[in-house]
N, C-alpha and C positions, 0 to 999 in steps of 0.2 A: 552914860550912864546906859547899862544892860538891864533890861528885864528881869527881877525873878519873884517868883511868888514863893510865901511863906505857907505852910500848909498843916494843920489843927486835927488830928485824928477825930472825927464826931460821930463812928458806930456806921451804922448800913447806911449803903445809897439806896435810896428807891424814889422813883418816879419813870417820865416819859422822856425817851427822845425821840427826834425824827432826824434821820441821817439823810444827806443831801446827798449830791454824785460824787463820783470819786476824783479826789484829788489828780488818781494815776489816769482816771479818763479824761477830763475835762480839759487838763493843757494840751494833749494830742489833740481832740477834735478842735479847738482852738486855731493850730498849727493845720489841720485839714482843712478848716474854711478859709484859711488865706488861699487854696488853691480853685477857688470856685468864681466863677463870675457873678456879684452880686451877694445880696447880704445873705447871711444865714446865722442862726438863734439856738441858742443852747442852754435849755433851760433844767434850770434845777441846779442850776452850779453854784458850790462852796467859796464861803469866805475863808479861804487861806490864802496864803502870801505867796503859794506857787503861783496861783491864776494872775495876782498884779505883776510878778516878775516878768511874767508870759506876755502881758500885756503889755508892757513896756517894751518888751523885746520884739510884738511885732508891730507894733506902734515906730519903732526906729528906722523898721526898713519899710514903711509906708504902709503900713494897713493901719485901720480902724478899731479902736475894741471899745464898746461900753457899756454899763451895766444896768439892766432895767430891772429894778426889785433883784429876783433870783433868777433872769435870764441876762445872759451876755450876747449881745448882739457885735457879728464879727464881719470885716468888708475888706477887701483886698485891698482898694486904693488905685487910684489912675497908672500911678510911676513906682515900681518897687523897686529897692536899692538891694542890690545884692551881698551886701555886707551887714552883719549884726555886729554894734560895735563892741569895742573890749572890755566897755564897762561891764557888759555881763558876763565876763571871766569868772568862773568859779561859784554862778548863782544858782543856776540847776541844769539838772540835764536837755533842757529844749533843745539847747543851741544845736546838737549834732543833727537832728530831727528834721532842721529845718534846710540842712544839705541838698538833701535830693527836691525839696520841692521849690528851692530859690535858684537850682541848676534848672528845672524844667519850666521854669516862668521866665529867664533873666539870661540861663548861660553861663553863668558865672556865681561861685557863691565863696564868702568868707565868714567862718565863723569863729568865736573864741573857744578857747579850751573850756571845758564842761566842769560841775562841780556836782553838788548832791550829799546824799549822807555819806557818809565815810565808812564802808560797809565791806569793802571790797575795791580790788582795781576798777573792773566792770570794765575791763580794756574795750576801745573802739576800734580795737581791727575787725570785728564782723560786721561794723557800719562800713568800713573803709572798703573791704575785700568787697563787699556785693555792690557799693556803687563805681569802683572799677571795672568789676565785672560785667555793669552795667554802659562803659563806656566813658567816664568819667575817668579826667586826670586829675590827681590828686597828691597836695605837697603838704606836710606836716611841717610844723616849726615849732618855736618856742612862743609865738603869740596864739596860734589856733590850726585850723587848716582851711587851705586852699582849694579851690575845686573849679575846673572848667569843665564842660558839654555843649557839643551843639546839640543835641536831643539825647535823651537816655535812653538806651535799648531793653528792651525787655530781655532776658536771660533765665537761665538754671540758677537760684539759688541754693545750696547745701548748708543751711546752718550748722555749726558743729553742736551746738548747745541751743537750747529752743531758749533764747533769750529775748524777754517781751520788749526792749529796747530796739534789738536787732530787726525782730519782727513789723513793728511797729515804723521802721525807717524805710524797711525794704517797701512794706504797702504804700507810703506818705509818696515812695519814687517811682513806684511802678505804675501808678493810675493814670500818670499822663506822660508815659514811654511808651516807646512806641514799639507795638508787638506785645508778646506773652510773655510773661513773668510768673516762676513757678519757685515757689517758697516751700524748701522740705526742710523739715523736724522745724514747723514753725511753730513759737509757743500759743496757746490757746485758751489764755485766764480770759474772764467774761468782760474785762474792759478791750483785751483785741476784738472781740468780735462787736463789741461796742461799736468799736471806731469802725470795722469792715462795713456796717451797717450803715454809719454813718456817711463812709462815702461812697456807697450805692444809693443812697438817697440823692446825693449829689451828683450822680449819673457814671459811678466811675461802675467798670465790668469787674465786680468780684464773685467768684466761686469758693466755696469751704468743701475739701477734699478728705477722703478717710486718709487716716497714718500720718495724722501732722502737715497736710502738704493746703497748701491756699495758691488757687490759680486765681491770675488776675489780667486782665486784657485793655490793655493803654486806650486813652482815648482823645481824642483833639483837645476836648476843654469838657470842664465840671461846672456846674452852676450851684447857688448857694441852695441851702436845705437849711430845715429845721430838725431837732430834736430833743428829747426829754432824756437827762442819764438818768441812769437807773441808782440805787442808794448803793452807798461807799461801804461794802461788805468786810473792810478794813478795820473801819469805824464801829461798825455794828458789834461786830466780835468782839472790841475794845471795851465798848459800855455794857455789854453782855457780862462779859469778866469783871470788869470795874461792880458791879451788883453781885456777882456769887463771893470776891474777895472779900467784899466787907459783911458778908453775912445779910445782907441787902436783897433785893429783885428790882432788875431796871428792863421796862418793857420798850422795845427797839420795835421803831416805825417805817417804813421807807426803804427796806433792804428785804428781798422776797427771799424766800427758804432756800429756793434754788442756788442760792450764790452761796449760801453758807449750809451745805451739804455733809462736807468732810467737818469743818467745825464742829456743828452740831451733834454728829454721831463721834466725835475724838471728848466734847464735853461730857456727854452722854455716860461714856463709859468710865469718867473719873466720877461718877454720883450726879451730873445734874437732871433736873427733870425740865421738860421742856412744857409751855404753852404755845402752841403755835397757830395762827388765824391767817386770814388772807391778809389782814394789815398789818398783822405786830408779830414777834416774839419777844417771850419771856424765859428767863431761865432761872432757879433757884436751886439749892442743894440742902434742904433741911436737916440730909441725917450726913452731912460734911463731905469731904471731898478726897479720893482715893489716890494713890499715885498711876502714873501712865507713862509708857515709854511712847512716842511719837518723833517723827522724822518728818520734815518739812520734802516739799516738792514743787515740780512745775504744774499746774494745773491736772488734772483735778486731784490733787494731791494738795498738803498739810500746806497753805500759803506760807512762803519766810514772813509776810509779814505780822502774821499771826502771834509768831511765837515769843515776841517779847511779852505781852500780858502774859500769854500761857504759862512763859516761868515764871512770872510772878505767883500766879496761880497755884503751881506747882509746888511753892517755896510755904504752902498753905494746906498741903493734902498731905495726908497720912502714908508713910513710907518715901522709899528713893524711887523719884520718878529719873528719866533719861529722856533729852532732846536731843536730835541728830541734826544738823543743819546741813544738807545736801545741794542749797541754791548758792548762798556768796560766801566766800571762803574769811570774810571778817567780820560776820553779821553779830558776834558777841562782845561788840566794844561796848555794849551797855550793862555788862556783866558789875564792871569796877563800881560802877554808880549801887547798883542792888545789892552788892555785899557791903556799902559802904551803910546801907540801910538797915543789915542785916542776913540779908537771904542767905543762905547757907549753900554756896553753889561752885561745884568744882568743874573745871575749863580739861581736856582730852583731845590730842591730836588724834588718834582713831576712830575709826567708824562704829558706834555705840547703837544699840537700842532698833538697827535696822541693817540692810545690806550694807556692801563698802560701795561710798560714793565717787564721785572723780576726784577728793581730795585726800581719798585713800594713802597710804604712804606719803603723805607729806607733811611739815610743820604745822600747818593751818590747825588752829584750837576752833573746832567745828561741834564737837558733842560737848555737852552739858551735866551733869549729874547732881540733882536739885533732892536735898535731907528736906523732907519736912515732917510736921510743921516748924517752923523757923521761926523764931520772937524779934520781932523787923523793932528798930531804935530807929529816933528822931536821928538827922544828918544834915550835913548841908554839902549838895551835890550838883555836880555840875552835868548838862543836858547835852552831851554830843550831836544827839540826831532827833530826827521827827519821833519813832517807836519809841526810842530810849526815855523820850521827854514823858509820854505816857504812864512807858511802865512805871517811871520813876515816881509819877505822881500817886498812882493809884496802892504803890506799895506806898509811902508815905502815909497815906490816909488811914492805916491800919497800924502806924507805928506804934512805939510807946514815948511819944514825945513831938515837939514841932519840929517841923522840917524846912528847908530851904532850899529852893532848885534853882540855879543860876542858870542866866542863859536861854531862856525859856523859848525865845524868838524860834529857835526851830521847831518847838511844838505847837506854834501858830503859825507857821508855815506851812504846814501839815494837816493839821484837823481844823476842823469847820467849827469855830466859836469857842472851841474848849473850856475858856472860864467861866462863860457865861453857863452851858451846859451843865460844867459838873456841878457849881452851886446852885443849880436848881435843882441838883438830884441830893442835895445836901450837905455836899462836900464843904469844908471851910476854909476857903483860900482868900489872900489878901494878895495884894501886889505890890512889893517894895521895890525902891531902886539898890542897885548891887553897883 
C-alpha cells in the first residue's frame, strides 16, 4: 500500500511555522562527518526521509548515526567498508558523494547508481572527471561506480557548470587529498557555504576566493565538530507561498532574511507585502497578485527549487506570467499534475522571459507560460517528486472540490513533517491508503 492524502479546500492558511535545517545540507554534513576522527554533532536536523536513507547508508559502511532530539550524532567507527551496498541503488544521490571520502579513507570505493527526483539526467561526468584528475582509477558498469586510489592528489578542477553536487563532491574529496585543489566555476549556494564552514571546523583548509573559486589545502586528518544547520530556505519560501496562495498569512521562523533575498524581491514585484523581523518573515497580498517574468539560476539567482510553488502562485496572479528554467532540463515534470488541477500552463522549448540559456536550441521544454487567475478543480494526481508534491498540495487547497494526491512518500522524503505542519496552518488533510 502506498500513502495518499485527501485534501479538502478550507480557505486561508494562517499560523506559524518554524523551519529546521535544509534537506540539501544535512545529508552532505552527515557524509562530511564520516571524514573526521571522533564524534560530530549536527543540530537542527530535519526529520525527512533522506536523512534516514543516508543514516542507513553510513551505517552500512561502518559509521554510526544516532538521533538525539533534533541533533544527529555521527561517528566514523573503527573500520570502514569501501562498498556501499547495491540495496541503496536509486534511493537518493548521496552514494556518489561517498566516492571521494571512501577513497581517501580506504583506498578503494564502490557506490551504486544514484537516484533522486527525476528532473533531468544530472550526469555523473563532473564527479568522475574531477576524481580522475585527482588520481582515481574509475570503472562504471551496470551496478555502479568502482574506484581505486593510493591517495587522491590536489589539482585544478574546472567545472563546466556551477553544479552544486559536483562542487560538494570535490570539496569532500579534496580536504584529505595531498596538496592544493582549486575548484573553478564552483557553486556558491548557501548550502555549499555551510558545508565549507563545517569542514573548516573539522580542521580542513578552505578558502573562498572571488569569481566562484574555492581553494582547498589537503590535510592529513580531520576531527569531529559540531554545527547547527541554518533554516531551509526552500521550505521557508514554500510556506510563505502557501499563505499567499490561499489568501492567508503564514509567519515563517528559523530562516534568515539573507537566505531569501531574491525570493522576497520576486514576490514583492508580484504585489506581496512583507513584515520582516530578526526571528520571522510574514508575507501577505491584500490587493491581490500581479503577473511576473522570472528565470531560475544558480545562486544568487532565483533558486530552481523555488519555482514549483511559484508556478502555482502565478496561476492565481492577474495576467500572463513566464517562468524560464535554466538549471535543470526536465524541471517541469510536475506541470502535468498542476494541469489536472486546472492550472493553465503551456510549456515551450525556447528561452522566454530571460536571456538565452544553455538549453537554447534544444528540444527541452524549459519555459512555462502561465495564464491567471485559473479556476482550480479537485482531481486525483500522482506525485512524481518532492517539490511537485508540495506544489500539488497547495494547488489542491484552493481547488473547487476535494483532491487525492497519490504516492506522497516523495513529499515526505524532502519536507520536514509536512502533514503535521500543513494541518497546523488549517489545511484539511487526511491520510488514506491507495
